[in-house]
C-alpha positions as CSV (number, residue, x, y, z in Angstrom):
1,M,-0.1,-0.2,0.0
2,P,1.6,3.2,-1.2
3,A,2.4,5.8,1.8
4,K,-0.1,8.5,2.2
5,K,1.4,11.8,0.8
6,V,1.8,14.5,3.1
7,T,0.3,17.9,1.8
8,R,2.2,21.2,3.0
9,T,-0.5,23.8,3.3
10,A,0.4,27.6,3.9
11,E,-0.9,27.1,7.6
12,T,1.5,24.2,8.1
13,N,4.6,26.1,6.5
14,T,3.6,29.2,8.6
15,R,3.7,27.2,11.9
16,A,7.0,25.5,11.0
17,D,8.3,28.9,10.3
18,N,6.9,30.2,13.8
19,I,8.8,27.3,15.6
20,L,12.1,27.8,13.6
21,T,11.9,31.6,14.5
22,M,11.0,30.6,18.1
23,F,14.3,28.1,18.1
24,D,16.3,31.2,16.8
25,E,15.2,33.7,19.3
26,I,15.8,31.2,22.1
27,A,19.2,30.5,21.0
28,N,20.1,34.3,20.8
29,D,18.5,34.8,24.2
30,V,20.4,32.1,25.7
31,L,23.8,33.2,24.2
32,A,22.8,37.0,25.6
33,S,21.9,35.5,29.0
34,V,25.3,33.5,29.3
35,T,27.2,36.6,28.2
36,A,25.3,38.7,30.9
37,K,26.2,36.2,33.6
38,V,29.8,36.6,32.7
39,D,29.5,40.3,32.6
40,R,28.0,40.1,35.9
41,R,30.8,38.0,37.5
42,V,33.3,40.3,36.1
43,A,31.4,43.3,37.8
44,A,31.1,41.4,41.0
45,K,34.7,40.9,41.4
46,V,35.5,44.5,40.4
47,K,32.9,45.6,42.9
48,D,34.3,43.1,45.8
49,L,37.8,44.8,45.1
50,E,36.5,48.3,45.1
51,E,34.8,47.8,48.4
52,R,37.8,46.2,50.1
53,I,40.0,49.1,49.0
54,E,37.4,51.5,50.1
55,A,37.3,49.6,53.6
56,A,41.2,49.5,54.0
57,R,42.6,51.6,56.7
58,P,46.0,52.2,55.8
59,V,48.7,52.6,58.9
60,Q,51.2,55.0,59.1
61,L,53.4,55.4,62.3
62,F,55.2,58.5,62.8
63,A,58.0,59.8,65.1
64,G,56.7,63.5,65.3
65,A,56.4,64.4,61.6
66,D,58.8,61.8,60.3
67,P,57.2,58.5,59.1
68,V,58.6,55.4,60.7
69,G,59.0,52.2,58.3
70,P,56.5,51.8,55.5
71,P,52.8,52.3,55.6
72,S,50.5,49.3,55.9
73,D,47.6,49.1,53.4
74,K,46.1,46.0,55.4
75,L,42.6,46.4,56.9
76,H,43.4,46.8,60.8
77,H,41.2,47.2,63.6
78,Q,40.0,50.4,64.6
79,H,42.3,50.8,67.5
80,F,45.2,49.4,65.8
81,T,46.5,53.0,65.6
82,L,46.4,53.6,69.2
83,L,48.1,50.2,69.9
84,L,51.3,51.4,67.5
85,Q,51.0,54.6,69.3
86,T,51.2,53.2,72.5
87,L,54.2,50.9,71.6
88,A,56.0,53.7,69.9
89,T,56.4,55.4,73.2
90,N,57.5,52.3,75.3
91,Q,54.7,51.7,77.0
92,P,53.4,48.0,77.5
93,A,49.8,47.7,76.1
94,M,47.1,45.3,77.2
95,L,44.4,44.7,74.7
96,V,41.2,43.6,76.3
97,G,38.1,42.4,74.2
98,P,35.9,39.3,73.4
99,A,37.7,36.1,72.0
100,G,38.3,36.2,68.2
101,T,38.7,39.9,67.6
102,G,42.2,39.9,66.4
103,K,43.9,40.7,69.4
104,S,46.9,38.3,69.1
105,F,47.0,38.9,65.3
106,A,47.3,42.7,66.1
107,A,50.5,42.3,68.2
108,Q,52.2,40.2,65.4
109,S,51.3,43.0,62.7
110,A,52.5,45.7,65.2
111,A,55.8,43.8,65.5
112,E,55.8,43.9,61.7
113,L,55.3,47.6,61.2
114,L,57.8,48.4,63.8
115,D,60.2,46.0,62.3
116,K,60.8,44.0,65.6
117,P,61.2,40.2,66.1
118,F,58.0,38.9,67.2
119,Y,57.8,36.2,70.3
120,A,54.5,35.0,71.8
121,M,53.6,32.9,74.7
122,S,50.1,31.5,76.0
123,V,49.6,32.2,79.5
124,G,47.3,29.7,81.7
125,A,47.0,28.4,85.0
126,Q,50.1,26.1,84.6
127,T,52.4,28.9,83.4
128,S,55.3,28.7,86.0
129,K,58.0,31.4,86.7
130,S,60.5,29.4,85.1
131,D,58.2,29.5,81.6
132,L,59.0,33.3,81.8
133,I,62.6,33.7,83.0
134,G,64.2,30.3,82.5
135,Y,65.9,28.2,85.0
136,M,69.1,26.6,86.1
137,D,69.6,22.8,84.8
138,A,71.4,20.2,87.1
139,N,74.5,21.0,85.3
140,G,74.3,24.6,86.4
141,N,73.4,25.9,82.8
142,Y,71.0,28.4,82.2
143,V,68.0,27.5,80.2
144,K,66.7,30.6,78.3
145,T,63.1,31.4,77.3
146,S,61.8,33.5,74.4
147,F,60.8,36.2,77.1
148,R,64.7,36.4,78.0
149,D,65.6,36.6,74.4
150,A,62.9,39.7,73.6
151,Y,64.2,41.2,76.9
152,E,67.7,41.1,76.1
153,S,68.0,41.3,72.5
154,G,65.0,43.4,71.6
155,G,61.5,42.3,70.1
156,L,57.8,42.5,70.8
157,F,56.7,40.0,73.3
158,L,53.1,38.9,73.4
159,L,51.6,37.4,76.6
160,D,48.4,35.8,75.2
161,E,45.6,35.4,77.6
162,I,47.3,37.0,80.5
163,D,44.1,37.0,82.7
164,A,44.2,33.0,82.5
165,G,47.6,33.0,84.3
166,N,48.4,32.9,87.9
167,S,48.8,36.3,89.3
168,N,51.7,35.3,91.7
169,V,53.7,34.1,88.9
170,L,52.8,37.3,86.7
171,I,54.3,39.5,89.4
172,Q,57.7,38.4,88.2
173,L,57.0,40.9,85.3
174,N,56.5,43.9,87.2
175,A,60.2,44.8,87.3
176,A,60.7,44.0,83.6
177,L,57.8,46.2,82.6
178,A,58.5,49.0,84.9
179,N,62.3,49.0,85.2
180,G,65.3,49.0,83.0
181,Y,66.5,45.4,84.4
182,M,65.3,42.3,85.5
183,S,66.9,39.5,87.6
184,F,67.0,36.2,85.6
185,P,68.4,32.8,87.3
186,D,72.1,33.6,86.0
187,G,72.1,37.2,86.9
188,M,70.8,40.8,86.4
189,V,70.1,41.6,82.7
190,P,69.6,45.0,81.3
191,K,66.5,45.8,79.3
192,H,67.3,46.2,75.5
193,P,65.8,49.6,74.3
194,D,63.6,47.6,71.5
195,F,62.0,45.4,74.0
196,R,58.1,45.9,73.8
197,V,55.3,44.0,75.5
198,V,51.7,43.2,74.5
199,A,49.4,41.2,76.5
200,T,45.9,40.2,75.5
201,A,42.8,39.5,77.8
202,N,39.4,38.7,77.5
203,T,38.3,40.4,81.0
204,Y,40.2,43.7,82.6
205,G,42.1,41.4,85.1
206,L,39.1,41.6,87.8
207,G,38.2,38.0,87.9
208,A,35.9,35.6,85.9
209,N,32.6,36.8,84.2
210,R,29.6,34.9,82.7
211,Q,31.2,34.2,79.6
212,Y,34.9,33.9,80.5
213,V,34.5,31.6,83.9
214,G,38.1,30.3,83.6
215,R,39.8,33.8,84.0
216,N,41.6,34.9,87.1
217,Q,41.7,38.0,89.1
218,L,45.4,39.9,88.5
219,D,47.3,41.6,91.0
220,A,46.8,45.5,90.9
221,A,50.5,46.0,90.6
222,T,50.8,44.1,87.3
223,L,47.8,45.8,85.7
224,D,49.0,49.1,86.6
225,R,52.1,48.4,84.3
226,F,49.9,48.4,81.3
227,V,48.1,50.9,78.9
228,V,44.8,49.2,78.8
229,I,43.2,49.4,75.3
230,T,39.6,48.0,74.9
231,W,39.5,45.9,71.5
232,P,35.7,45.3,70.9
233,I,34.6,43.5,67.6
234,D,35.3,45.7,64.6
235,D,32.4,45.2,62.2
236,A,34.3,46.3,59.2
237,V,37.3,43.7,59.9
238,E,34.6,41.0,60.6
239,Q,33.0,41.7,57.3
240,Q,36.2,41.3,55.8
241,M,36.6,38.0,57.4
242,A,33.4,36.6,55.7
243,V,34.9,35.4,52.4
244,G,33.6,33.5,49.5
245,P,30.4,34.1,47.5
246,Y,28.2,33.5,50.4
247,G,30.3,35.4,53.3
248,A,28.1,38.4,53.1
249,D,24.9,36.4,53.8
250,W,26.5,34.1,56.4
251,Y,27.8,37.2,58.2
252,K,24.2,38.4,58.6
253,I,23.2,35.2,60.2
254,V,26.0,35.6,62.7
255,R,25.0,39.1,63.5
256,M,21.4,37.8,63.9
257,V,22.5,35.1,66.7
258,R,24.8,37.6,68.4
259,D,22.2,39.9,68.8
260,H,20.1,37.4,70.3
261,V,22.6,36.4,72.8
262,E,23.5,40.0,73.6
263,T,19.7,41.1,74.1
264,N,19.0,37.8,76.5
265,D,22.4,38.2,78.2
266,M,23.3,34.8,77.6
267,R,26.5,32.9,78.6
268,V,27.6,32.1,74.9
269,V,30.4,33.7,72.9
270,V,29.7,34.3,69.1
271,S,33.0,35.5,68.0
272,P,34.1,36.7,64.4
273,R,35.6,33.2,63.8
274,A,32.3,32.0,63.5
275,T,32.0,34.5,60.5
276,A,35.4,33.2,59.2
277,R,34.8,29.7,59.6
278,G,31.5,29.6,58.3
279,S,32.0,31.4,55.1
280,V,34.9,29.4,54.3
281,M,32.9,26.2,54.7
282,L,30.0,27.6,52.8
283,A,32.6,28.5,49.8
284,A,33.5,24.7,50.0
285,N,29.8,23.5,49.4
286,V,29.2,22.2,52.7
287,D,25.6,22.1,53.7
288,F,24.3,25.2,55.5
289,N,22.7,23.1,58.0
290,Q,26.0,21.6,58.9
291,V,28.0,24.8,58.8
292,L,25.4,26.3,61.1
293,H,25.4,24.0,63.9
294,A,29.2,23.2,63.7
295,C,30.5,26.8,63.5
296,L,27.5,28.8,65.1
297,L,24.8,27.2,67.2
298,S,26.8,24.4,69.0
299,Q,26.8,26.4,72.4
300,F,22.8,26.4,72.4
301,T,20.8,23.7,73.6
302,G,16.9,23.3,74.2
303,T,14.2,25.5,72.9
304,V,16.7,28.2,72.3
305,L,18.7,25.9,69.8
306,E,15.5,25.2,68.1
307,E,14.3,28.9,67.9
308,L,17.5,29.9,66.4
309,H,17.7,26.8,64.2
310,A,14.6,27.8,62.7
311,S,15.2,31.6,62.4
312,S,18.5,31.0,60.8
313,H,17.2,28.9,58.1
314,A,14.4,31.4,57.5
315,M,16.8,34.0,57.3
316,W,19.2,32.0,54.8
317,L,16.3,30.9,52.6
318,Q,15.1,34.7,52.4
319,L,18.7,35.9,51.7
320,R,19.1,33.6,49.0
321,K,15.7,34.4,47.3
322,D,16.9,38.0,47.5
323,A,20.0,37.5,45.8
324,D,20.3,38.2,42.1
325,S,18.1,35.7,40.7
326,S,20.1,35.6,37.3
327,D,22.9,34.1,39.4
328,R,20.9,31.4,41.1
329,L,21.7,28.7,38.6
330,V,25.5,29.4,39.4
331,D,25.1,30.0,43.0
332,S,25.9,26.9,44.6
333,G,24.9,28.3,48.1
334,W,21.1,27.4,47.3
335,Q,21.9,23.6,46.2
336,A,21.4,22.6,50.0
337,L,18.0,24.6,50.0
338,V,16.8,23.0,46.7
339,R,18.1,19.5,47.1
340,D,15.5,18.6,49.5
341,M,12.7,20.2,47.8
342,S,10.1,18.7,45.7
343,V,10.6,19.4,41.9
344,N,7.8,22.0,41.7
345,A,9.2,23.9,44.6
346,A,12.6,23.8,43.3
347,Y,11.3,25.3,40.0
348,E,9.2,28.1,41.6
349,F,12.4,28.9,43.9
350,C,14.7,29.2,40.8
351,F,12.6,30.4,38.1
352,G,9.4,31.8,39.9
353,T,5.9,31.2,38.3
354,P,5.6,32.6,34.8
355,P,1.7,33.2,33.7
356,T,-0.2,30.2,32.6
357,P,0.0,30.0,28.6
358,V,-3.2,30.2,26.8
359,G,-3.8,29.4,23.1
360,E,-3.4,25.9,21.2
361,D,-1.2,27.1,18.6
362,T,1.3,28.3,21.5
363,L,0.9,25.0,23.4
364,L,1.5,22.9,20.5
365,K,4.6,24.8,19.7
366,A,5.9,24.6,23.3
367,Q,5.5,20.8,22.9
368,V,7.5,20.6,19.8
369,V,10.3,22.6,21.3
370,V,10.4,20.5,24.5
371,K,10.2,17.1,22.7
372,S,13.0,17.9,20.2
373,A,15.3,19.3,23.0
374,D,18.0,17.4,25.1
375,D,18.5,17.9,28.9
376,W,21.5,20.3,28.5
377,A,19.3,22.5,26.0
378,K,16.2,22.4,28.3
379,L,18.6,23.9,31.0
380,Q,19.9,26.7,28.7
381,F,16.3,27.6,28.1
382,L,15.4,27.5,31.9
383,T,18.2,30.4,32.3
384,L,16.0,32.6,30.3
385,M,13.5,32.3,33.1
386,T,15.9,34.2,35.4
387,R,16.3,37.4,33.2
388,D,15.4,40.8,34.6
389,D,13.9,42.1,31.4
390,I,10.9,39.6,31.1
391,N,7.7,41.2,29.5
392,W,4.7,38.8,29.9
393,S,2.9,40.8,27.5
394,D,5.2,40.1,24.7
395,S,3.8,37.5,22.6
396,R,7.7,35.9,22.5
397,W,7.6,35.6,26.4
398,Q,4.1,34.1,26.0
399,L,5.8,31.2,24.2
400,R,8.7,30.9,26.6
401,A,5.9,30.8,29.3
402,A,4.5,27.8,27.6
403,V,7.9,26.1,27.0
404,Y,8.6,26.6,30.7
405,H,5.5,25.0,31.8
406,E,5.8,22.2,29.4
407,I,9.2,21.5,30.7
408,K,8.0,21.8,34.5
409,S,4.8,19.8,33.9
410,S,6.8,16.9,32.3
411,G,8.3,16.5,35.7
412,W,11.8,16.8,34.4
413,D,14.4,17.5,37.2
414,F,16.5,20.3,36.0
415,R,18.9,19.8,39.2
416,E,20.4,16.7,38.1
417,T,21.8,18.3,34.7
418,L,22.6,21.5,36.6
419,F,24.7,19.8,39.3
420,A,26.2,17.6,36.8
421,N,27.8,20.8,35.0
422,E,28.6,22.6,38.3
423,Q,32.3,21.3,38.2
424,N,33.0,23.7,35.4
425,A,32.9,26.8,37.6
426,E,33.7,29.3,34.8
427,S,31.0,28.1,32.5
428,P,28.6,26.3,34.4
429,F,26.3,25.7,31.4
430,V,28.8,23.9,29.0
431,P,27.6,20.4,28.6
432,A,29.2,17.5,30.5
433,G,32.1,16.4,28.1
434,A,32.7,19.6,26.5
435,N,35.6,22.2,26.9
436,N,35.4,25.9,27.5
437,D,36.2,26.8,23.8
438,G,33.2,25.0,22.5
439,G,35.0,21.9,21.5
440,T,34.2,18.4,22.5
441,A,36.7,17.0,25.3
442,S,39.1,14.5,23.8
443,S,39.4,11.1,25.7
444,D,43.1,10.9,25.0
């Protein structure tokens, strides 16, 4: 039986032309969309660099009107200049502030700017007199310490967490801090003119408080030797510690939890270390919930933990939704959010809800497009739904809405194709197995 002859009419030719035209429009729009993503990435990096330059606090040490040493272009704590000025006048300094505020780092940075050797010792309840000034061994030989090296030869010596030490042991430092000499086991030693001391503490040496229960009361004569500099959390510095693509949003979560702690006078420390650690782990694509509990909520229990867990997740979800929608398909930060969603919920989160298409001709074109497209082409098309210039009254966008609904109603899970292509960070929409220049990857 001869095959039935298909007769092309003007109507079928017009319909075919419309479908081909739509394919061309989609191809052009995809190219424009991907190009725009690259432009936005470059612009974001430039903006980040400009913000870092704007936030930097260059430091230059002066002796009178003369600069001393090269200027530092690093972002320093708001009281870092005061620390330098204190040390430049040969005064011992004690930095007092919460954990994680960069006190120890400031001492090391000061040593670099002052061009002095840096020595450090952590102080604790078991710190002894011999840890500071050394001792004579069984053979009568003197065993030196880093404190002795700094005192005798010059350098900046850091007494880290001095308020955790034994006040009777620390009294041994009184002469070294106030006089030009000190008695060591092997004799009297004059103080080098370039000897400087910085101590760090979480309390003012008056004893333990609600947060720092292991701190000791220091002798008044020891405290009197120091210029005390209060060292609070510096917001500008902490924001710089929030690295990676999700650092800024994670910093907001940390601030929310810290505000809750301060408002309710809780015995919990939420230090800038939580900001630094959490942002690094999120940048490494660690699940948000794991980061939240490992870096921020580990000290909470009971109903408080439940409340902070819920509020943190709600805030994180809103922050990710508020992020530039055009970047969601290249933003691995929301992957943990959409992995456990239903397919429909993932579509709505990433692409919104275009209007329901109308018209048999529009639906027919959409069906043809979807049936002829492979998974990668469908993913490319979905990127159009993240554009900012959508005009649903335009007939072209009505066709695209129809294609979107056809893809979504088919139950196709775009996440599998997207995550498979996420390994190529610079061009995430290159099909698996292809290289950046458009060629097919060789198996050689």
